[in-house]
N, C-alpha and C positions, 0 to 999 in steps of 0.2 A: 876392717878393709871393706872398701865398697865390692857390691857383686859386680863384677866384669864377666862378659862374654866374648869370644872370639866370633868375627863373622870374614867372611872372603868377599871382596869388591870385583865383579866382572865386568867385564865390557868398558873398560876405561880406554881410551884412546893413547896412543903413545905418545902423542904429542901433550896431551894432559897430563899424564906420567912425568915426562920430561920436565914441565913447568912443576909439577910438584916437587920433584927431586931436586931442581934447583932451587926452589924457595927454600926446601927442607936445610940444604946445604949452606945457602947463605945465612940460614937464622942457627945453624950449628944442631940440627935437630935429625931425626933420621925421618922418613918417608911414614912410618907408622905414627912416629909420635906427633908430626905436623897435620896429618889426618884426623888423629885423634883429636887434637887440639881443635881444628874446623870442625869436627862433629859436634864437640862439648860447645863450641861455642854458639853453634848453629840450635843447636837442644836449649840452652839458656835464652838464645833470642826466641823461640818459641814459648818456651814458659812465660816470659815477661810478655810477649803478646798477650798469652792466654789471662795472665793474671791481669793485664789492664783491661782487658776486655770484662773479666769478672768484677772489676772496680767500677767500669763505666756504669753498669747497669744502676746501681745504687746513687750515682753520682747523678745520672740524667733525671732520676727519680725526684731526689733532691732539688735539682734546677727545676724541675717542672713545678714541685711544690711551691718554691720560692717565687717562681713567676705567677702561680694563682695568688699566692699572699701578695706581692706586690699589687698585683691587679685590684684585689680585696681593699686593700689600702689606699690605693688611688680613688676607689670608688666611694670609700668612706670618708677620705678627705673631701672629695668632691661634695658629698649629701652634706656636710658640716659645715662646708662654706656657704652652700645653700640655706641651711638652717640658720647659720650667723647671719646672713644677709637679709632674711626673712624677720628676725629679732631684729636688728638694727631697722629697718623699716617700721616695725610694730613701736618701737621706743621712739623714733623719729614722729611720727603721728601722736604717739602719747604725748610728746614734748609740744608739739603744737595744741593739742586739746586743752592741756595744761595752761599752756599762755593764753589760748583765749578765754579760758575761764578764770585765771587771774584777772585778767584786763576786766572781765564783767564783774567780779567781786570788788575791785579797785573802784570802778565806775558808780557800783552801788553804793560802795562806802562814802564816795565822793558826794554823791547826792544826798544820803542821810546826814552829813555831816553839815550840808549848807543848810 
């Protein structure tokens, strides 16, 4: 059985009590049962908000780490792209040199054969 305590609520306006009484009657409850349900609902909401805030901190940390990882990957991709472009340029220059060398060798071979 749950640990329950009694307490007295003071300084409630008569109009507010009338609303509570009407709502309790409409729902087939006593005033005490309705107020108890309202308080329990309030406590659950507060606990949920607290739990959400507790969970939010690690999620914010994970989000920050993911953002840093995304930034690092973007930088790496950019650097890899630059390296590949530089390699492509070197290969193209090498192909030109090889074509020139092949032309020179063919010219020399043709001169030797004549």
